[in-house]
C-alpha positions in Angstrom: -46.1 3.1 46.2 -43.2 0.8 45.9 -41.6 1.1 42.4 -41.8 -2.0 40.1 -40.3 -2.5 36.8 -43.6 -1.3 35.2 -43.8 2.0 37.3 -43.5 5.3 35.4 -40.6 7.3 36.4 -38.2 10.3 35.6 -34.5 10.4 34.0 -33.6 13.9 34.5 -36.1 15.9 32.2 -37.0 12.7 30.5 -40.5 11.3 31.9 -40.5 7.5 31.1 -43.7 5.3 31.2 -41.8 2.3 32.7 -38.3 1.2 33.9 -37.7 -0.8 31.0 -35.0 0.6 28.6 -34.0 -0.2 25.4 -30.1 -0.5 25.1 -28.2 0.9 22.2 -27.9 -1.8 19.6 -25.7 -1.6 16.5 -27.6 -2.9 13.5 -25.7 -1.4 10.5 -28.7 -0.5 8.4 -27.7 2.9 7.6 -26.0 2.5 4.3 -25.1 6.1 3.5 -24.8 7.0 7.3 -28.1 8.6 7.2 -31.1 7.2 9.2 -33.7 5.9 6.6 -37.3 4.7 6.5 -36.7 1.3 7.5 -34.7 2.6 10.7 -37.9 4.7 11.3 -40.2 1.7 11.4 -37.7 -0.4 13.5 -37.5 2.4 16.3 -41.3 3.1 16.0 -42.2 -0.5 16.9 -40.2 -0.4 19.9 -41.7 2.8 21.2 -43.3 1.2 24.3 -39.7 1.2 26.0 -39.7 3.7 28.8 -36.6 5.1 26.9 -35.0 3.9 23.9 -31.3 4.5 23.4 -30.4 4.6 20.0 -27.5 2.6 18.4 -24.3 4.0 18.5 -24.2 7.2 16.5 -20.8 8.5 15.5 -20.1 12.2 16.3 -18.0 13.0 13.4 -16.5 11.3 10.4 -13.2 10.0 12.3 -15.6 8.8 15.3 -16.8 5.9 13.0 -15.6 2.5 13.6 -17.8 0.2 11.3 -19.7 0.1 8.1 -23.2 1.6 7.7 -23.6 3.2 11.2 -25.5 6.6 11.4 -23.9 9.7 12.2 -25.1 13.0 14.1 -23.3 15.7 12.8 -24.5 16.6 9.2 -27.8 18.4 8.3 -28.8 15.2 6.1 -28.4 13.1 9.2 -30.4 15.5 11.5 -33.1 15.3 8.9 -33.1 11.6 9.0 -33.3 11.3 12.6 -36.0 13.7 12.8 -38.1 11.2 11.1 -37.0 8.7 13.7 -37.9 10.6 16.9 -41.3 11.8 15.3 -42.3 8.3 14.8 -41.5 7.2 18.6 -43.2 10.3 19.9 -46.3 9.8 17.9 -46.2 6.2 19.2 -45.9 7.7 22.7 -42.2 6.9 23.3 -39.0 8.7 24.2 -35.6 8.3 22.7 -32.0 9.4 23.4 -29.2 9.6 21.0 -26.0 7.6 22.0 -23.0 9.7 21.0 -20.3 7.6 19.8 -16.5 7.9 19.0 -14.9 4.7 18.5 -11.3 6.1 18.9 -8.7 3.4 17.8 -11.3 0.8 17.0 -11.5 1.7 13.4 -9.6 1.5 9.9 -8.7 4.1 7.3 -11.1 2.3 4.9 -13.9 3.4 7.0 -13.1 6.9 7.4 -12.1 8.0 4.1 -8.5 7.2 4.4 -8.0 9.0 7.8 -5.9 7.5 10.6 -8.0 6.7 13.7 -7.4 8.6 16.9 -6.9 7.5 20.4 -4.9 8.6 23.7 -2.0 6.5 22.5 -0.7 4.9 19.5 -1.6 1.4 20.6 -3.6 -0.9 18.3 -6.8 -2.5 19.7 -5.7 -5.7 18.0 -9.4 -6.2 17.1 -11.4 -6.7 13.8 -13.8 -4.4 12.4 -16.3 -4.6 9.3 -15.7 -2.2 6.5 -18.5 -3.0 4.3 -16.5 -5.8 2.1 -15.0 -7.9 5.0 -13.4 -7.8 8.3 -10.1 -5.8 8.6 -7.8 -5.6 11.4 -8.0 -2.3 13.5 -5.3 0.3 12.7 -2.6 1.8 14.8 -4.2 5.1 15.8 -2.6 8.5 15.9 -2.1 9.6 19.5 -4.3 13.0 20.0 -2.0 15.9 20.7 -3.2 18.5 23.3 -3.8 20.9 20.4 -6.3 18.4 18.8 -8.4 17.3 22.0 -10.3 20.6 22.1 -11.6 19.8 18.5 -12.7 16.3 19.7 -14.7 18.0 22.6 -16.1 20.4 19.9 -17.4 17.5 17.9 -19.2 16.1 21.1 -20.7 19.6 21.5 -21.9 19.8 18.0 -23.4 16.3 17.9 -25.3 16.9 21.1 -26.8 20.1 19.6 -27.7 18.2 16.4 -29.3 15.4 18.7 -31.6 17.9 20.3 -32.2 19.6 16.8 -33.2 16.2 15.5 -35.8 15.9 18.3 -34.3 13.5 20.7 -35.2 13.8 24.2 -31.5 13.6 25.4 -28.2 12.0 24.7 -26.3 9.0 26.1 -22.4 9.6 26.2 -20.7 6.4 25.2 -17.8 6.0 27.6 -17.9 2.2 27.5 -16.7 -1.1 25.6 -13.2 0.1 24.8 -14.1 3.1 22.8 -12.5 6.5 22.9 -13.5 7.7 26.4 -12.9 4.2 27.9 -9.5 4.1 26.2 -8.7 7.4 28.0 -9.7 6.0 31.3 -7.6 2.8 31.5 -3.9 2.5 32.1 -3.8 -0.5 29.5 -4.8 1.8 26.6 -3.6 5.1 27.9 0.1 5.5 28.2 0.3 9.5 28.0 2.6 11.3 30.3 0.8 14.7 30.1 -2.4 16.0 31.7 -4.4 13.2 30.1 -2.3 10.3 31.3 -0.5 8.7 34.1 -2.4 9.3 37.5 -6.0 8.5 37.6 -6.9 12.1 38.0 -5.4 12.9 34.7 -7.0 9.8 32.9 -10.5 10.7 34.1 -9.9 14.2 32.6 -11.2 13.5 29.2 -14.4 12.0 30.4 -14.9 14.8 32.9 -14.4 17.3 29.9 -16.6 15.3 27.5 -19.4 15.3 30.2 -19.0 19.0 30.9 -19.2 19.9 27.3 -22.2 17.9 26.7 -24.1 18.9 29.8 -23.1 22.5 29.3 -24.4 22.4 25.7 -27.8 20.8 26.1 -28.1 20.5 30.0 -27.1 17.8 32.5 -30.7 16.9 32.9 -30.9 15.5 29.2 -27.3 14.1 29.6 -26.7 10.4 30.4 -23.7 8.2 30.1 -22.8 4.3 29.7 -19.8 2.7 31.4 -18.3 -0.9 31.7 -15.7 -1.0 34.3 -15.3 -4.5 34.3 -15.4 -5.4 30.6 -12.5 -6.2 28.1 -14.6 -5.3 25.2 -12.4 -4.5 22.0 -9.4 -5.6 24.1 -9.2 -2.4 25.9 -8.0 -4.4 29.2 -9.0 -4.0 32.7 -7.4 -1.1 34.7 -4.7 -2.0 37.3 -7.0 -0.4 39.7 -10.7 -0.4 38.7 -12.1 0.4 42.1 -10.1 3.6 42.5 -10.5 4.5 38.9 -14.3 4.3 38.9 -14.5 5.9 42.2 -12.8 8.9 40.6 -15.4 8.6 37.6 -18.3 8.8 39.9 -16.8 12.1 41.5 -16.6 13.4 37.9 -20.0 12.5 37.1 -21.5 13.9 40.4 -20.4 17.2 39.4 -23.6 17.4 37.3 -27.1 16.3 37.9 -27.1 13.9 35.1 -30.1 12.1 33.8 -28.9 8.6 34.3 -25.8 6.4 34.6 -26.0 3.3 32.3 -23.6 0.4 33.5 -22.6 -2.8 31.8 -22.4 -5.3 34.9 -19.5 -7.7 33.7 -18.5 -8.4 30.2 -20.3 -6.6 27.3 -22.6 -9.0 25.9 -21.1 -11.6 28.0 -20.9 -13.2 31.6 -21.9 -11.1 34.5 -18.5 -11.5 35.8 -17.9 -8.4 38.3 -16.7 -8.0 41.9 -20.0 -7.7 43.8 -18.4 -5.4 46.4 -17.0 -3.0 43.6 -20.4 -2.8 42.0 -22.2 -2.2 45.1 -19.6 0.6 46.0 -19.9 2.2 42.5 -23.7 2.2 42.7 -23.6 3.9 46.1 -21.2 6.7 44.9 -23.1 7.9 42.0 -26.0 10.3 42.7 -27.8 9.9 39.2 -30.6 7.3 38.7 -28.5 4.0 38.2 -29.5 2.0 35.0 -28.5 -1.8 35.2 -27.6 -3.7 32.0 -26.2 -7.0 31.0 -28.0 -10.4 30.7 -31.1 -9.4 32.8 -34.2 -11.5 32.6 -37.6 -10.6 33.7 -37.2 -12.0 37.4 -33.9 -10.2 37.8 -35.1 -7.1 36.5 -38.1 -7.1 38.8 -35.8 -7.7 41.6 -33.4 -5.1 40.8 -36.1 -2.4 40.9 -37.9 -3.7 44.1 -34.6 -3.8 46.0 -33.6 -0.4 44.8 -30.5 -1.7 43.2 -31.4 -0.1 40.2 -33.8 2.6 39.1 -34.2 0.9 35.5 -33.1 -1.8 33.5 -31.8 -1.7 29.9 -32.5 -4.7 27.8 -30.4 -5.2 24.4 -31.0 -8.4 22.3 -34.4 -9.3 23.7 -35.5 -5.9 22.1 -34.2 -7.2 18.8 -36.6 -10.2 18.5 -39.3 -8.5 20.7 -40.7 -5.0 19.6 -43.4 -5.3 22.3 -40.9 -6.5 25.0 -42.4 -4.4 27.9 -45.9 -6.0 27.2 -44.3 -9.5 27.2 -42.5 -8.6 30.5 -45.6 -7.4 32.2 -47.6 -10.4 31.1 -44.8 -12.9 31.5 -45.4 -14.0 27.9 -42.9 -16.1 25.6 -40.2 -14.3 23.9 -39.5 -14.6 20.1 -36.4 -16.4 19.2 -33.5 -14.5 18.0 -32.2 -14.7 14.5 -28.7 -14.0 14.9 -27.9 -14.2 11.0 -29.6 -11.0 10.6 -28.1 -8.7 13.6 -26.0 -6.8 11.2 -26.6 -5.3 7.9 -29.4 -6.4 5.5 -33.0 -5.2 5.1 -36.3 -5.9 7.0 -35.8 -9.4 7.6 -34.6 -10.1 11.2 -35.1 -6.3 11.7 -38.7 -5.1 11.4 -40.6 -8.5 10.6 -40.6 -9.9 14.4 -44.1 -10.7 15.7 -46.0 -8.9 18.2 -48.2 -10.5 20.7 -51.3 -8.7 19.5 
């Protein structure tokens, strides 16, 4: 049988009911950094996705970059997430936890006075929200060789916590100008040690994170998100993107990962990427390829039918359409987004969007 957007499948050990994934969406509703009942209902409503990838979930206090985002490192957070995963599973769905460390995209006011960390002491020159207003991201502390194993241990601990919380797997956030992406690119990584300079050195941190997480919970439960052609958070494009991501593909292929989730073009923006480079990267990776960025129904159907993608992740359409798979299957109209309620707030613009039925 030819695969379609609506065909069941498998991502590593995770069996999925369809090829429609819910992409991670920061919604800033965890006011004490612990998942709450409102979040339980939000994720339960969207359980018909083949796989939900949770909002970015910081692996440690220093990994946080925005106000009111949940973590996955404390017992209280594990307990909160258990309610979310149980609700999704009871509704017949699957959910993975996105493991997130923002690196330099933060400010001391968000992380209890700590200095953000990064591969190099270079500001992102971006803005973040600290719960009171927008603040300029800080100049980070460059991680020392002695400190990097501690960050890897935080990834391992968070991965264990995710499985304890009932998640079906995890997605390592290595995209959008956050910590792992900062190590990859020569625009943000100016190190001269074993983690900087040549591409092989700059890929080392990503490889070690993947080794650590896969070694902790199993490669078949581990996915990763990448954004090769995105300048999110002013990370800049590497001077040799094709060579860099060829090396990334090689590092990922050392494991039988559950999936590789790729932002095609600018994150949340134009699908602006070199077609030949995307084709080469897609061919280089062995794991199931999950396409993302600006897909509509027709594009997604073609991507699966042609074999260009194993699954397609939708972001903003899932905000306004909790029953998005049904709407795509029946070609029904989509609800209108209410952008004023994307971040922070309560149920309005979060759990009150109407279903078809």
